[in-house]
C-alpha positions in Angstrom: 173.6 58.1 -64.5 174.3 59.3 -61.4 175.7 63.1 -60.6 178.4 62.3 -58.0 180.2 64.3 -55.2 183.3 62.8 -53.6 184.7 62.5 -50.4 185.8 66.5 -50.3 182.4 67.6 -51.2 183.6 68.3 -54.6 181.2 67.5 -57.8 182.6 65.0 -60.4 179.9 65.4 -62.6 178.1 62.9 -64.6 178.7 59.6 -64.1 177.4 56.0 -65.0 176.4 54.3 -61.6 179.6 51.5 -62.2 181.9 54.1 -62.3 180.7 55.6 -59.1 180.8 52.5 -57.1 184.2 51.9 -58.3 185.5 55.3 -57.2 183.3 54.8 -53.6 185.3 51.3 -53.3 188.6 53.0 -54.0 188.1 54.9 -51.5 187.1 52.5 -49.0 183.5 54.2 -48.3 180.2 54.1 -49.6 178.1 55.1 -52.1 174.9 56.8 -51.0 171.4 58.2 -52.9 171.2 61.7 -51.4 168.4 63.2 -53.5 166.7 60.3 -55.5 164.1 62.3 -56.9 166.2 64.8 -59.0 167.1 63.9 -62.8 169.9 62.5 -62.5 170.1 61.3 -59.0 172.1 62.9 -57.3 175.0 60.4 -55.1 177.7 61.1 -52.5 180.8 59.3 -51.6 180.9 59.1 -47.6 180.9 56.8 -44.5 177.5 56.1 -44.3 178.0 54.4 -41.0 179.4 57.5 -39.3 177.2 59.6 -40.8 174.3 57.9 -38.8 176.1 58.1 -35.8 176.8 61.5 -36.0 173.2 61.7 -36.5 171.7 60.2 -33.9 174.4 61.8 -31.1 172.9 65.1 -32.5 169.6 64.0 -31.9 170.0 62.8 -28.5 172.1 65.6 -27.6 169.0 68.3 -28.7 166.7 65.5 -26.6 168.7 66.4 -23.5 168.8 70.1 -24.2 165.0 70.0 -24.7 164.4 67.6 -21.4 166.7 70.3 -19.4 164.6 73.5 -20.3 161.7 72.2 -19.9 159.9 73.6 -16.6 157.6 71.3 -14.8 155.6 72.1 -11.6 156.6 71.0 -8.8 155.0 70.7 -5.4 155.6 71.2 -1.9 152.9 70.3 0.7 153.0 71.5 4.2 150.1 71.9 6.8 148.8 75.3 9.0 151.2 74.0 12.3 154.4 73.1 10.5 156.9 73.4 12.6 160.0 76.1 12.0 162.8 73.9 11.0 160.5 71.6 8.6 159.4 74.8 6.7 163.1 75.7 6.7 163.9 72.5 4.8 161.0 72.5 2.9 162.1 76.0 1.5 165.8 74.8 0.9 164.0 72.3 -1.4 161.5 75.2 -2.9 164.7 76.9 -3.7 166.6 74.5 -5.5 163.2 73.6 -7.2 163.5 77.5 -8.7 166.9 77.6 -9.1 166.5 74.3 -11.8 163.8 76.5 -13.5 160.6 74.6 -12.3 157.3 76.4 -11.6 157.3 75.7 -7.7 153.4 75.2 -6.1 153.1 75.3 -2.4 149.9 73.8 -1.7 148.4 73.8 2.5 146.1 71.2 3.5 143.9 71.9 6.2 141.7 69.3 8.5 138.8 69.7 10.8 139.6 72.6 13.0 142.1 74.4 11.3 139.4 75.8 8.8 139.1 78.0 11.8 142.6 79.0 11.3 143.2 80.2 7.7 144.8 83.3 8.7 147.3 81.1 10.1 148.1 79.8 6.7 147.8 82.6 4.5 150.8 84.1 7.0 152.8 80.8 6.6 152.3 81.3 2.6 153.0 85.2 3.2 156.6 84.1 5.2 157.2 81.5 1.9 157.1 84.0 -0.6 158.9 86.7 1.6 161.9 84.3 1.5 162.1 83.3 -2.2 161.0 86.5 -3.4 164.9 87.2 -4.7 164.3 83.9 -6.9 160.8 83.9 -7.8 157.8 86.0 -9.1 154.1 85.1 -7.9 152.1 83.6 -10.8 149.1 82.8 -8.5 148.8 84.5 -5.2 147.5 82.4 -2.1 144.1 81.5 -2.6 141.7 79.0 -0.5 139.8 76.2 -2.5 137.3 73.8 -0.3 140.3 72.7 2.1 143.4 73.5 0.5 145.3 76.9 0.1 147.4 77.3 -3.1 150.4 79.6 -4.0 151.9 79.0 -7.5 155.6 80.8 -8.1 157.4 80.8 -11.4 161.5 81.5 -11.6 162.5 85.0 -12.1 
């Protein structure tokens, strides 16, 4: 004995299992046990293959949306004597990252005697923050750690 729900989502009442299977065959669909723990168990007449396909499609769409909205940390590396054109290209790339919703970290490496000119590095990072102020806000301002200077920006 099972409680049967037909293909139009209407309850048919409590039927014998053989009779429920016959109705499903007449409709050209499957008899699927929906709630096995209830008394009597609930069965539904449906196209099981189509239902499985739709479930997989929904989970795939959910994963796509989840992946698209996850913000990752992108890093752009510089040197204190980066050329003006190179800096513009890096800023353009950084702008693209911020528009996509990613966090952006600028890392400036100092080698040898460049450590004497840390003020130049701070000036370059300040120029970067000014040019990206319309898209981003500062999460962690420029600071020096050993031989590298970092600046962390997040999209507004």
